[in-house]
N, C-alpha and C positions, 0 to 999 in steps of 0.2 A: 366713033367716040373713044373706043379703047386705044386706037392708034394715036389720037391726040394726047391722051394721058401719058402713054409711054414716051411720046416725044417730049412732053414736058418734063418727065422724070429724068430723061437722059440729059436734057439741056440744062436744067436748073438744079439738079441734085447737088453738085459741088457747091453752088452758091448757098443753097438752103442748108446744107450741112455746115458750111462755114459760119453761116449766120447763127444757127443754133449753138454751135460750139462757142462762138463769141459770147452768146447770151448766158450760157450755163457755166462758163469758166469762172466768173467771179463768185457764183453761187457755190461752186465746189470748194473754193478757198474758205468760204465763210461757214460752211456746214460744221466743221469740227468745233468752232468757237462760238457759234450762235445757235441757240435752240429755236429761234424765230424763223429761220430759213425753212421753206417747204421742200424737204427732200423728195417728196412724192412727185412734185412737178419736174424736178431735175430728172428723175428716173423715167418719167413719161416722155420727156423730150428725147432722152437717149434711146428709148425704145422706138420712138418715131424715126430717128436716124437709122437704127438698125433695120427697121422694116423697109424703109425706102432704099437702103443700100442693098438689101437682099433682092428687092424687086429689080433694082438696077442690074445686079449681077445676072439675074435670070435673062434680062433683055440683051445684055452684052454678048451672050452666047449666040444670039441671032444677028445682032446688029454690028458686031465687031467692036474693036477697042480703039480709042483715041489715046495715044501715048501720053499726051499732056494731061488729059483728063484722068488717066490711070494713075499718073504720079501724084496728081492733086488728091485724089481719093485715098491713095495709100498713105500719103503724108498726114492727112487728117485722121485716118485710122490709127496710125502710129502715135499721134499726139494724144488721142483719147486713151489708147492702151497705156501709154506712159503715165497719163494722169491717174489711172487706176493704181499703178504702183506707188505713186506718191501719196495718193489718198489713203492707202492701206496703212501707211506709217503713222497717219494722224488720226484716223478714226477706225472704229470697228463696224462700220456700216457695210455689211457684206452685200446688201441689196444694191447700193450705188456702185460698188466695185464690180459686181456682176454686170450691171447695166453698162458701165464704161467698157468692160471687156467685150460685151456683146456688140455694142455699137462700133468699137474699134475693129473687132474681127470682121464685121460685115463690110465696113468701109475698105479694109485691106483686101478682103475677098473681092469687092467690086473693082478694085484697082489692079487685080492680078492679071498678068499677061495670059494670052490664050495658051501659050506653051511655056509655062513657067520653068525657070531654071531649077537645078537641084537645091540651090541655096534657098530659093523662094519656097519650094515645097517643104524643106526642113522647117523654115520659119512658120509657114502657114499651119503645118501639122502641130507644131508646138503651141501656137496661139489657139488653134481650135480645141486642142485637148484641154488646155487650161481653162478656156472659156466654158467648155462643156462641164468640167468639174465644178466651176464656180456656180453655174446654174443648177447643177444637180444637187449641190449642198443646200441650196435654198428651197429645194423641192419643186423647182420649175422644170419638171421632167419633159414637157413638150418642147420647150426651147432647147433644153440640153440635148434631146434626141436629134433635133434638127441640126444643131451645130456638130454633134459627133458623127452624124451621117456625112456631113461635108468633110469631116476629118478622115473618115474611112476612104473617101475618094482621094484625098491627098496622100494617105498611106499607100494606097494601091499605086498611084502615080509614082510615088517615091520608090516603091519596091520595084517598079518596072523601069525606072530611069537608070540608064547605064552609068556606072562609075568605074571605068576600067582601071584607073590608078588606085582605087580604094581610098581616095583622099578623104571622102566624107563618111568613111565606115563608122567611126565612133559617133559622129553626130546622128547618123541614121539610126544606129542602135539606141541612142539616148531618146530621140523623139518618138521612135516607134514604141519603145517601152513605155514612154509617158502616155502615148495614145492608148495602148492596151490597158494600162492601169487606170486611166480615166474611164474607159468603157467598163472596166471591171467594177469600179466603185459606183458608177452610175447604175449599172445593172443590179448591184447588191442593194442599193437604196430603193430600187424599184421592186425588190424581192424576187428578182429574176436570177435565182441562184445558179441555174444551169448556165446562163450566158456569162455570169460573173466567173464561174469556175473555168469556162471555156477560154475566156480572156486571160485568166491566170495561167492556164496551161500554155497558151501561146507565148507567154513570157518565160516561164520556167523550163519549158521543154526545149528551148533554143539555147543550149549551153554556150554556143559560139557567140551569140548576141549578148548573153549575160556577161561573158568575159570582157566585152568591150565597154561595159558601163563603168563609170567612175565609182569610187567608194561611196561618195555622198549619194549618188543615184541609187545604189544598191541599198543603202541604209533607208532611204525614203520608201523604196519599194517594199523592203522587208517590214517596215513599220505598218504600211497599208495592209499587207497580207496578215500580219499579226493582229491588227485591230479587228479584222473580219473574223479571224479564228477565235479571238477572245470574246467577241460579241456572241458567237454561237455557244461558246463554253459557259457564258453567264446564264444562258437559258437552260443549261443542264443542271446547274448546281447553284442554288441561291439560299442564303440564310442557313447554311450548314445542312440543307436537305436536298436530296436528289429530286429534281423536278420531273414533270411528265415528259419533257423533251430530253431526258437523260440519255436516250439512245442516240442522240446527235453528237455525242462526244467524238466518234470517229470522223464525222464531217469537220468538226473543229480541228481535229488533228491534221487533216489534209491541208488546210490553210496554213497551220503553224509549221508543218513540215516544209511547205514551200518557202515560208519566211526563213527558216533555218537553211534551206538549200541556197537561198540567195546570199545570205550573210556569212555562212560558215567558212568559205574559202578565204575570207579577208583576214589579213594580219592586223592585229591591234595591240595597243599597250593596255595594261590592266585597268587603268583609271580613265580611259578614253570613253567618249560617248558611244563609240562602236562597241566597246566591251560591255557597257551597260545594256545596249540593245541586245547583244548576244545573250547576256544573262536573262534578260526579260523573255526572249524567245524560248530559251531552255526552261525557264520557270513555267511558262505557259504550256510547253510541251509536256513537262513532267506532270502538271496538273491534268492535262488532257489524257495522257496515258493512264493516269490513276483512275480517272472517271470512266475511261473506256475499258478498264480491266475486267469489268463484268461481262464484256463481249469477248475479250481475248485476254486470258490470264498472262500471256507473254508481255502484255503492255506494262505490267508491274515491273518487270526486269528493265524495260525500256525507260520507264519513269525513274528507276533507280540510277541507271546509267546517265540520264540527263542531269539528275541532281548531283551526281558525283562530278560530272564535267563542270557544272557551275561552281561547285565548292573548290575544285582544283584551280579555278581561275581567280580565286580570291587572293588579293594581295596581303601577305602576312603583315605588312606595315600598317594596314588600316584597322579600324576598330571591328573586331570580330563579333562584338556583342550587339551590333546594330540590328534593328528590327528586321531589315532585309535578310541578313544572313541567318538570323534566328528562324525566320519563316521557312527558309530552305531546310533547316534542320528538322523543323516540325513536319515539313512535307516528307522528308526522308523517313521519319518515324511512322507517318501514316502509311507509307508504302510498305515498310517492313512489317507493320501490323497486318496489313491486308494480305501480305505474302505468307502470313502465319509462320514467320521465320522462327528459328530457335532462340533460346534465351540469350545466347551470346550476341547475336545480331541485334536483338531488341534492346539489350542493355547498352550496347555500343551506341545505338541511335539516341537513347536517353542520355547517356553520358555526354554526348556531343552537345546536346541542348543545355545540360546542367553546367558543363564547364564554361559556357559562355553566357550564363545568366547574369543579370544585373541585380537580382534579388529585390526588384521592385515588388510592390504588392501585387500588381497584375501578373508579373512573371511567375511569382511563387504560387499564386492561385491557379494559374494555367497548368503548371507542372504537377501540383498536388491533385488537381482534378483529373489529369491524365493518368496519374498513377492509381487513382481510385478505380478507374475503369479497368486497370490491369491486375486487380486483386488476385485473380486465380494464379497468375505467375508470381507466387509468393517471393521466391528468391530474387527475381528481377526487381520487384518493387522495393524489397528490403535494401538491396544494394543501391538502388537509385536514391532512396531517401537518405541513406547514410552518406552517400557521395554529396548530396545536396547539403547536408549538415556540415560535413567536413569543409566544403568550399565556403559555406557561410561563415564558418569559424576562421578559415584562412584569410578571407577577404574582409574580415571585421564587419560583416553585415549587421544590420540593426538587430537588437535583441528580440524584437517582435518576430522576425523571420525565423530565428533559431527556436523560439518557443513554439511557433506553428509547426516546425519540422519535428520537434520532440513529440508534440501531441499526435501528429500524423503517424510517427513511428510507433508510438504506444498503441494507437488504434489498430495499426496494421499487424503488429506482432501478436495482438490478441486473437487474430484470425488464423494464425499458422498452425499447422499440424505438428511441427517439430518444436516442442516446448523448450527443449534445451537450447536450441539455436536461437530461439526468440529471446531467451534470457541473456544469452551471450551477446547478442546484437544490442540489446538495451544497455547492458553493462558497459560495453565498449563506447557507445554513444554518450552515455552519462559521463563517463570518465573523460572523454574528449572535451566536453563542455566545461568540466571542472578544471582541466588542465589549461584551458584557454581563459581562465579567470572571468568567465561570463556568469553573472548573477541573475537568475531568473526572477521575474517579478512575482510578487506573492499571488497574484491572480493566476498566472500561468502555472506556477508550482502547485497551487491548489487544484487547478484543473487536471494536471498530470496525476497527482495523488488520488484525486477522485476516481479517475479512470482505473488506476492501479487497484484501488479498493474494490471497485465494481467488478473487475475481472477476477480478483482474488475471491470475492464473495460468490461469484458465479461458479467457480471451480469448487469452492467449499460446499455449496449446497448440492452440487452434483457428486459429492463424495470423492472428488479428486484432490485428496489432501496434499500430496507432494507439490502438485502444480500450484495450488492455492498458497501454500507456504512460500514458494519461490516468488510469486507475485508480491506478497506482503514484504518479503525481505528486500525486494527490488525497491520498495518505497522508502527504505532506510538509507539510500545512497546520499552521499554528501551534496549532490546537486540540489537536493531539496532542503538543505540545512537552513535556508532563509526562513522557513516556516516555524523554526523553533524545535526544541526537544520533545514537545508533547506529541507532535506528529510522528516522530521516530518511535516513540514509545508505543503509540497506537499500532504502528505497523508490526513491531516486534511482538506485541501481545497477540495480535491476530495470527502471526506466524506460529506462536507458541500454542495457540488453540488447535491449529492444524496438526502440529506435532503430537499433541495430546490425542487427537483422533487416530493418529497412526500408531499410538502407543510408544512413541519415541520420546520418552519423558526426559532423557538427558538433553536432547536437543531443545526441548521446550524450556527446561530450566536454564540452559545457556542463553537462549533468546531473551528470556525475561531478565536475566542478570545484566544484559546489555542495555536495558531500558534506562535512559538518562533521567527519567522522571519516575520516582518510586512512590507513586500515589496509591490511592485506594484501589483503583482498577488494576494496577500492576500487582498489588498484593493479593487481589482476588484471583488472578491467574496463578500466582504462586500457590495459593490455597488449593486450586483445582489440581495442580501438578502433584502436590503433596497427597491429596486425597486419593488420586489414581495410583500413586505409588504406595499407599498404605502408611504414609508417614504421619501419624496422628499428631505427634508433638509439633512437628513443623507446620502442619495445617492449623493447629491451634494458635501458634505464634503468628501465623499470617493473618488469621482472623482478628487477633488483638491489634496488630499493626494497621490492618485495614480500617478498623473502627476508629483509630486515632488519627488517620490521615485527614487533611483539610478538605479533600474532594470526596469524602466518604458519602455514599448514597445508601440509605437504609435497605433499599431493595437488594443490594448485594448480600446482606445478611439473610434475607428471606430465601434467596437462591442457595446460599451456603447451608442454611438450615435444612432445606430439602435434600441437598446432596449428602450432608452428614447423616441424615436419617436413612437415606437409601443405602449408604455405605455401612450402616450399623456401627458407626464410630461414636459411641456414647459420650466419651470424654470430649470429643470435638463438638458434638451436638450440644453438650452442656455449655461449652465456651461460646458457641454461637448464640444460644438462648440468652446467656448472660449479657452478651454484647447487645442483643436486640432490646433487652430490658433497659440497658443503660441509655439507649436512644430515647426512651420515654421519660426519663427522670425530670426533664426540664419542661414537660408539657403535661400538666395534669388536667385533663378534661374527661368527659364521660366516656368517649371512645377509647382514649388512652388508658383510662382507669380499668376498664374491663379487659383490655388487651394486656395490661401490666399484670393483672391478677392471673390471667391465663398463662402468661409466660412464667410467673413465679411458681405456679402449681406444676408446670412442666419441668422447670428446673429442679424443684424439690423431688418430684417423682423420679426423674432421671438420676439424681444424686443418690436416692435410695437404692435404685437398681445397681448403680456402680458400687455402693457399699456392700451390696449383697453378693457381688462377684468374688470368687476365690482370689486371694492375693491382692485385694483392693488396698489402695493407699489411703488408709482411714483418716489420718490427721487432716489433710487438705479437704477431703470430701466432707468430713464432719464440720469443719470450719465453714465450708460453702453452705452446707445445709442450715447451720444456725444463723449465718448471715442473712440468708434469704427469708428465714422465718422472721428475723428482726426487721428486714426491709419491708416485708409484708405488713408487719405491725405498724411501722412508722407511716407507711402509705395509707393504711386504713384509718389511722388516727386523724389524718388530715382530710378524710373524705367528708364532704358536706352532708348534713343530715338528710337532705332531700334525695341524695344519690346513694345512700347507704343500702337501700333495698337491692341495688344491683349487685352488691358484693357480700351480702349477708351469708349466702350459701358458701362462698369462697372462704369466709371467715370461719364458718362451722367446720369446713373441711380442714382448714389450717390448724385449728387448735387440736382437733382429734389426731391429725397426722403427727403433729409435734409431740403430743402426749404418747402416742404409740412408739414414736422414734425413741423417746427418752426411755421407755420401758425396755425396748429392744437393745438400747445402748447399754443398759445395765449388764447384759450378758455378752454383747458382741463387741463393745468398745473397750477392750482391755486397756488398762493404764490411761484411760481418758475420763476419770471420774469428774473432773471439773466440767468437761463438755456435757456429761450426762446431767449434771446439776443445772447447767445452763439450758439444756433442752427442756427440763422440767419447768424452769423459770419462764421460758418463752411460751411454753404450752399454757401455763397458768395465766400469763399476761394476755394471751390471745383469748383465752376462755373468759376472763374478766371483761375484755373488750366486747366479746360476743354478747355476754349477758347485758352489758350496758347499752348496746346498740339495737338489740333485737326488740321488735315491737310487741312481741307476745311474751307471756310468762313462761319461764323455763321450768323444766322439771326439777324438783328438789334434789334429786340425785346428782344433778349437774354440779351442785356446790361441793359434793363429796370429791369430785375430780379436782376442784380447786385445792381442797385440803390435802388430797393425796399428792398433787404436784408440788405444792408448797413444802410439805413435810419432806418429800423425797429430795427436793433440791437442797434443803437445809441439812438434812441428815447426810447427804452425800458430801457436802463440804466439811461437816464435822469429821467424817471418816477420813477424809484427805488429811486434815490437820493431825488427827490421831496417828496416821501412818507416818507422817513426817516426824512427829515427836517420838514415836517408838523407834524410829531409825536414828535417833540421836541427832536429828537435823534441826537446826535452829529455825524457829518460826518467829517472824517479825511481830512485834506487839500490835502493829497496825492491822495485820491479818487477823489476829485474835480479837481485837476490838470490833473489826468489821463483822467477824463471825458472830460475836456476842450480840451485836446490833441486829443481825439478820435473824438470830434465834428468837430474840424478843419480838421482832416484827412478825415472824412466822407464827409465834404463839398467839399474838394479838389477832392475826388474820384468822387463825383456826377457831379461836375463842368466839370471834364474831360470826362464825358460820354455824355454831351449835344450834341456834334456833331455826336455821334455814334448811338443815338436812333432815331427812326422815328420822323419826325416833329410833328406828332400828340401827341407824348408822351413827348415833351420837356417842355410843360407847367407843366406837372406832376412833372418832375424833378426840375423845377424852384420853385415849391411850397415846395419841400424838402429843397432847399437852404434857402428859407425864414424862415422855421421852425428851421433850423440848426443855423441861425444867432441869432434867439431868444434864442435857447438853449445855445449858446455860451455866450451871454450877461448874461444869468441867472447864468451860472457857474462862469463866470469871476467876476460878482458882489459879489457872495458868497466868492470868494477868495480875493476880494478887488482889482482886476486887472482893475482899471478904465482906464488906457491908452488903454488896449485891448478892453474895451467896446467902447471907443470913436472911435477906429480904425474900429470896426465892424459897428458902426453907419455910419461912413464916407463911408465904403465899400457899405453899403446898399443904400446910396444916389447916388452912381455911377451906381447902377444896374438899367437898364432901365425897367426891369420886376418886380421891387420890388412893392409890393402892400401896401396900406395904413394899412391893417390889421397887417402887420409885424411891422410897426412903432408903431402902437397902442400897440401891444403886448410887444414891447421893452419898451415903455413908462410905461406900467403897471408894468413890472418887476422892473424898476428903481424906480418908484413911491413908491412901497411897501418896498423897501430897504431903511431904515432910515439912512443908512450910505452913501448913494450915494451923491457924491459931486454935488454942484449946477451946475457947468459947464457941468457936464456930463448929468444931468437931463435936463438942458436947451437945450443941443444939441439934445437930444431925442425929446423934445417937439417942438423944432424948426422944425424938419423934419416932425413932425406930423401936423404943422400949426394949432395949437389949437387957440380958440378964446381968446380975451384979458382978459376976466374975469378969464381965467385959469391962466394967468400970475399974475394978481392981487392976486388970491388965493394963488399962489405959494409964492409971495413976502410976 
């Protein structure tokens, strides 16, 4: 039965093969353009041909060959093989291509002579190698192994075939290399790495054979070797992390070294495909050396050499900023970092990247992220950021990139140990930006200033005053001018505060003078400087200007008050308290009322202390004192009845203090008689207000103080007029009329108090009335108001308590006045009951 099947195969295989070929040929043409054709049936038919052909080949070894039949089978095999080539151009169906090649190879194998020629062996080895590769790529390892086993027989036969003239030397080298590389790839796909490396060694260890290969063949071979090496390398390092198979980097290097060995001797132009392949091999080698450096540190040097060789092959005429070349520079940086090279080498690698940046958002983020990881190498990072900034300015990069670089530089400089160098670096960078006419956006400038203030405050709170001042001065640079003068002023004020802490008051004063905005805050700093220098007048002036500024904040005065008190500058404290009170003048409510009264009492107490100091400047102090007594009175007069209980004690204190001040002024305020009288007047007015507003009955003796104050004020003014008249000084009639009216008012006021004072004090008030009548006669006589004088004399005669002294005083006044009419003088003398000789003398 078996013999009959074999006989049938030998006899009818050519016909069967031809029939199937005819049947599937139209289908092959239709597959690329029609999706309805069943490709699986075509592949099945082709596999059937291959199977029959293989069976036929096995039988031919025993049965012998028919030359005509062999030619027929070979021709059919060539036709199917050629069809695979045409098919590949039209479709990407590798399954059909592999089936065509397998069927074609098996038919050509079936038609092979028993003792093939060298040309036939070359052809069959090439066809077998390519067929095995196609099947291996599809994962059809069984069929691939069968075909490559046949290829091994052809390779052996070819190797043993004599070629005395070496005519086929190049062809033999080519197909033999193709066979080994096919075996190598198939073994690699089967994860038989040992066999794959063995086949690779068979290729690369034969330098003589390699030398016979064409450039294209060597390129293809190097690409295959490189792909295997890269696949191993990918298992070592993925996603930026070293994988578990990281120790396989040396294995990857063996493959990539073989790839370089194959391609390295070839000459190429810079922009050719061969040059690109060389660079690809060197790139992978550099990466492999880098990853393998953990096993052998010398690999870092090899990686650097590989990178340098790639860079040396770059054509200067092409774009050096391409991503490919930048990747090389990044690799060089990674190698230098792992080598822990010196700052010079590290900076050189960074500069190479920076000098070829496009300043895209991604490029800039990458370099800044890298520099952040190099923070310990302060000088390197500083130089790199500055170089970035310089290049960005030179290439007119977008403003956003320049702003990012400035922020990064600020952040980095804050970390340095050399403060002076940091300030110098920032100054140079800011100046370059200004020179390039680049205007920072408000957001970026604000971010920079915020960082500057943050760093300055950090040094300030750590008591590093000079460093803090330098940071604040840094914020005054013209690069931030877009934010306006207020930011510059803020920086200068902060710097001035640092100088104050250092006790460098001249520097502080100079900084404040540079402030373009002379607002309340600036004046407050001026106040601080003056206080620390002990310049009380200048500090007082600063407080006044501060309170008048539009941006004034009352809390400044509270701080100034505390500082003035701690510095024991009473005049300054008085000015601050006065300014504090002024801030309450426009808001009269319960809280402000009590605060205002407290401030007034403090001002008055402080003024009294100043008056008591030796060499006190009495006129302005007395004026201040009287003004605040008056202000207090006006304020209290406007207090609502329901709130008066809150200030009644203040009012009691005020009238008593004013009364005592007036008494002290009689002896202490030389040549200030009018102010003394005014003090008695305000004391009396405050006391009257106190009596009117108090809810309880006052002591009768209280009214005595009213009488005393009223009489003292009036008599003081009488004395002033007397002094002026005695000095032959002219006194305006209006002054005399005003004095006369005041005397009458005082007399009426005291007369109204007679029934309210204790009986023991009434004689005291009566004496005031006696004197007031004399004062009135005196003033009226100077005005020529003789009817008024007569009226006063008549009033005195009606007073039961009038004393002779009063009449005598009136007589003396009128006697000395040469213009006094006789009737008036007579009336005065009549009441005095003078002796007759006085009358004769008068006549």
